[in-house]
N, C-alpha and C positions, 0 to 999 in steps of 0.2 A: 090376072093368072094369066102364064105366056100358052097361048094355043098348041093343038098338038104340033104343027109345022113348024113352030118356034124350038118346041123342046127337042122336034126330030133333027133341026138345024144345030144346035146345039151339041147335041149326042154326036152326029157326024162330026163336029167344027172338034172336039174331044178324041176320036177317034183319028182323024186326020193328023193331030198333034202329038199323038201315041203321047197323051195324059190320061192320068187315071182321073175318073168324073164321079161325081156322088150320084146318086138318084134321080135328081133333078135336070141331070144332064151339065151342068158348071162344074166347069176346075176345079178341082179338091186339090191335087199336087200336079206340080212339075218339074218332078224331081231325075226325073228320066229325062235323056236324049236332046239335052243344049250342051249339042256338040261343035255349033258355029256360031260366028255374028246373027245370022238370019235367023235362027231359034232362038237366041237369047231374045232377039228383039220382037218377037212373034208372042212369047210365053209372056211379054205385059199385058196382051189381050186379055189373060183369064183373069187379071187383075183390076179390070175397068179401066184401066189406062193405055196409055202408046208408050213407045218407047221414045218418042219424038215430043213429047211433054215433061216426061222424066228426063230427058237430056237437057233439055233447056232450061228445066230446075237447077240441076247441079251444075251447067255450066256458070249458071248466073252467081250460083254457090261458091264455084272454084274462082273463080273473076273479082270477086270480095275479099278473098284469105288473107291478103298482105296488105290492102289498102294504098291507096296512093299519094305522091306529094304532088300538088296543085300551084299552079302561077297565083299568087297573091294570100299564100296559104301564113299564116302568124305564126314565128316561131320565140321560142324562149332560151336563153342562155344558159338555164340550169333547170333543176327539179323545183326548185322551191320558185324562180318563179313562172316556170310553166303552169304549177300548181295554183298562184293568183290568180294567173287569165283564163285558166277553165273554170276557176269557181267565178269569175265572171262571167264567162260565157254562160255559164250553168242559170247565176241568177237571173241575167238577161231574158233569156228562152224562158224561164220558168215564169215568170212577168210576162212575157206576149202570149206564151201556151199555157195558158191555166188549166188547162182538161187532159195537160201531159202529165205523167207521175214523174217531175224533176227532183222530189224530195226522198225517191229509192224506195219507199214503202214495201216494195216486194219484193226486196232485195233480202234475201238471209243473212245482214248481216252481225244479228247479235249471237248469233250461233258460234263465228267464228271469230269474237272478238273483233272484227272489224267495224268500220265507220264509212263515210261517204267521201271523205278524203281518201281512203284506202282503193275506193273504186275509181277515182280520179285518179291516183297516180299510177295504177294497172293500166290503163288505157294511155298514160301519158309514155309508160316505161315502153307500150306496145308500140309506140308508133318511134320510138328511137333505136329498139333492138335490128340487128341486120341490115342499121342502112346503107353498113361499107359491105357489100356480101363477100368483097375480096378477102374481108381481114380472116385473119387465123389467129388465134389464141392456141399456143402450144399447152397449155395449161392442161388441156382434156381432151385425150387419144382416141376417146371413145366413138363409138359410130354418131354422126351428125354433128360431134363437140359441141361449144358452147356460142351462146349466146354474144355477138357483141354488141355490148353493152360500156358504152365508152364512159360516165360514169363510174364503172367500176376498176377503169385503168387511168392510175397517174400517168400515165405515160404520154395519155391524149392532150391534143393541143385544143385551148379553149378555143377555136375555131371549129373546131368537129364537137362540140360539147352544144349543140341545138337540139332542142325539143320541139315536136311540129304538132303544136296547139292546136292547127285546124284539122290535120288527122286524124289525133285522140276527140276533137269534137265530133265529127264527122261518124267516127266509130260508135262513140259515147250514142248518138242520137239514134241509132239503130239499133242502138240496145235498149233505150227508152221505149219503142216503139215496139220492139219483140214483146219487152216483157208487157208492154199496155194489152199486147193483143192476146194473149192466154191468161191475162190477169184473172178471168173466170174461173180458172185452174189455180191458183196463187193465194187467193185471200182467204178461204174457207174449210179451214186453217192456216194460218201461216205456215210457209215451208221452213220445218224442220226437221234435225236428223229425226226426233222421234216420232214424226209423221210421215216419212220415208223408208224407215225402217222393215217395213213390209214388203214395200218395190225390193229394197235392197236383199233383200233374202231370197229375191229370185234370179237375180243376175249376182254372175260370180266377175270383179267387179276388186282390184284392191288400187293403191295409191301408196307411191312409195318415192324415195329418191335415191338419186344412184351414186357412183363415186365422186362424180364429176359434180352431187348438190344438184342435179336437173330432177323436175318431176317426172315420175313415171306412173301411168293409168293402164295398169294392166285390165283386159278384156278377155274373157274364157266364154266363148258360147258351146264349149261342149259340159261346162258344167252350168250353162244357165237352165235353169228351169222352163223350159218352151213350152210345155202343157199348162204350167202355170200362168206363164207369160199371157196365151192365147185369152184367158180368162180374166184377164186385170185388164182393169180399165186404163184405156191412153192417159187419160184424165193424170192418175196416179204415176204411172209413166214418166211424163211429163215434169209432177214434181218432182220425182226424184233426180233428173236428168239437170235439172234448173239448181237443183242443191248442187251436186255433183259441179257442175261446170262452174259454181262459185268459187267452191274449195279447187278447183284448179287455178282459175286466173285468181283468185288473194292470194295464191300464195307468193310470196317472195321471191323465190327460187326460181320457183319458175318462169318470173317476171324477167329476172336476170340469168340466169344459169341456160333456163331451157327446157321445154315440153316433149316429154314422150309417150309415142302411144305404143302399146304392144296387143296386138289383137289375136287371136289363134281363134281363128274361125270353128275348125273342128267338121271340114269336109261338108258344112251345112249345108242342104241343097234350096235352091232357089226356092221354091215354094215355100216351104220353112220359115226363112230368113226374109222375105216380101211382106211374109205374113203377120209377123210378131207385133207390127203396127199397123194401124191404117195409113197407105200409102205419103199422103200430106201429112202426118205428125210425124214420121220417120223426117221427109225431107224438113220438115220446120225446123227438128232439131237437131240436122247435119247443119241446116244454115246456121243456126245458135252458135255452135261450137266450133265451125269453119269461120264464119265471116261477119259474126256478129258478137263475142267473146274476145276480148284483146289477149287470144294466145295464139302465136306463133310454134306451131311442131318441128323440131329439129329433125325428128325421125319418125315416120309411122312405120312398124312394119306388122309383116304379115305372112303369118304361119296356118299351116293345113289349110290353103284354100281349094277349094271345089274351082271346075271346070270352067261355071257359069260364072265366077269370078275372075280367072284369069279374063273370060272373055269382056267383061264387063268393064275392066281395069283398061287394057288394050284400048276399048272403043273410048274412053272416058280422058285418056291420056293425050290424045291429038288437042284435046284444049287447054291440057296443061302445059305452063312454062316448064323452059330444063329447070329452072329452080326448085318448082313444085315436085317434077320426078326424081331431083335426085333428094329429096327428103324422103321418100319410099323405098323401104327394104323387102323385097319378096326374097322367101326363107324357103330354101330344099328341104322337103323331106331329108330325115338324119343329120342334118347343121343346125337345128334348133338350138342346142346347148351351146355351142362354141358361135355362132351369131349373138347370142342372150348375153352369152360373157363378154365379145366385144362390143356390146351394148351398152352395158349397167353395169359392167367392172368386176365380175366374178358370180356365184351361187350365193354369197353373201347377201349380194343384193335381189334374187329373185326370192319371189314371196312363195313359204313353204307350200301353200295352197294354190298354187297356180300351176295346173295340169300334173305332169309326171319328171319336171326338171330338177330334179333333187334342189330344189331352192331352199334357203336357211335361214331367209327374213323373216323374223314377227311382226317386223313395225310397219303396222297398216294404218298409214293415218286417215283414214275411214273411220276402222273399228277404233281407232282413239278416242271418235265423237262417242261412239258409246259405251267408254266406258270413265266417262266425264262425269 
């Protein structure tokens, strides 16, 4: 137990930081007073962490987002040969490292009607798209455009049709290692739609396609049951995000056309956001979605941002490339419907249940799994 002097020190810290404290003197809310980068960075002390630790984690996450081409990488001229080459790499490493799960037994493939080859193809396509960042596809005028996917364009020369198999394999290796690290959360029971449905009922999420056939992941913190989430097991939340991640990256249109994220933060407070999950669990899931899964977001839209998030993005943007920053759209209050229309192609592509934007779409890919 803490001594009286320690309790007094904690109480004084709370008073100094203008935080709300519980009876033990520890910070229970830091919703007010974060008006500067300094206050934002100091707020992490109430979470048992530090800004330096958090920023180091997220810098490594964003640096791994796009992957790199390395000298000596193995390339294939098309997807068929790329798949054969990647299958060979997988077989060889499976023999050499028998303790690693290269049979992908933890992946929820059956529920999506997918195979191991579908997983390999997702990583191969990820290695190809946006290889030529200057490419402009006039077929889509929406914010973010569509992926540069040369195998979908008959006008591309044969010399451009190269698949970096080594790059795909490096990303695939990260995926296998991450899944293995959380394997105890995934095996009993296996991850299925039925098993993660209770978690889905807590979160307000939708997945649709827009008018350019890109996959859109809609997140609404304003309709998320934060009270239920606080009492929810992090294990169950991890299982849900693993299922959603596979839904996203196994979607062929997401692979070839693109992937969009729309996040309504509903002016959520710092403490409420940061304590939805244990810090390391949240960072691990962000790493999985950003720098492990074969997903490249064409655009990330953020609406109704609280002040602390503005500060957080400002600090993190120092470590982002110009290309990454170009994929982020910050929506001003009052411009939500106009921006969403330019993003997805009209109200007919906005989910009906997504906030108050008069959406008309009732085609939710997640919900379809519940109706099968």
